[in-house]
C-alpha atoms as one frame of an Amber mdcrd trajectory, in Angstrom:
protein
 116.885 -32.400 161.418 113.566 -30.641 161.703 110.510 -32.594 162.749 107.690
 -33.103 160.281 104.840 -30.716 160.970 103.316 -30.286 157.495 100.539 -32.656
 156.441  99.962 -34.178 153.006  97.406 -31.630 151.754  99.383 -28.692 153.139
 102.543 -30.104 151.574 100.932 -30.522 148.151  99.541 -26.985 148.217 102.900
 -25.541 149.215 104.667 -27.348 146.375 102.055 -26.264 143.810 102.115 -22.625
 144.958 105.918 -22.591 145.058 106.235 -24.029 141.563 103.563 -21.639 140.276
 105.373 -18.603 141.648 108.716 -19.753 140.268 107.102 -20.387 136.886 105.798
 -16.812 136.990 109.360 -15.610 137.506 110.516 -17.300 134.308 107.395 -16.608
 132.239 107.212 -12.848 132.987 110.659 -11.506 132.103 109.358  -7.936 131.647
 107.429  -7.680 134.927 108.317  -4.654 137.042 108.587  -6.544 140.331 109.647
  -9.874 138.842 111.922 -10.654 141.797 108.860 -11.005 144.070 108.089 -14.301
 142.338 111.218 -15.710 144.008 109.279 -15.856 147.268 107.992 -19.143 145.816
 111.228 -20.740 146.980 109.974 -20.647 150.583 106.763 -22.689 150.161 108.532
 -25.032 147.748 111.359 -25.826 150.179 109.080 -26.152 153.208 106.778 -28.428
 151.203 109.627 -30.633 150.038 111.077 -30.862 153.567 107.639 -31.434 155.186
 108.706 -29.029 157.885 107.862 -25.374 158.443 109.929 -23.332 160.931 107.026
 -20.929 161.539 104.759 -23.843 162.444 107.368 -24.878 165.029 107.520 -21.373
 166.513 103.737 -21.106 166.807 103.253 -24.734 167.910 101.166 -25.718 164.864
 101.161 -28.959 162.909  98.961 -30.199 160.082 100.286 -33.737 159.918  98.683
 -36.460 162.037 100.405 -37.543 165.223 102.240 -40.857 165.153 100.794 -43.528
 167.435
């Protein structure tokens, strides 16, 4: 499985943004580009998994190192 590289604050923000975007998808049924709200799936999933593939590619991590 993927290693954790998303810290607590980053994880919380990702989950909030993801849920907000998905809520926009359901609350704006007449929006012209409604499907763009589905991009909220990405931050939601990466927040729930505590792992971001892009962070791995770029060598970033926001969670503290284990001692």
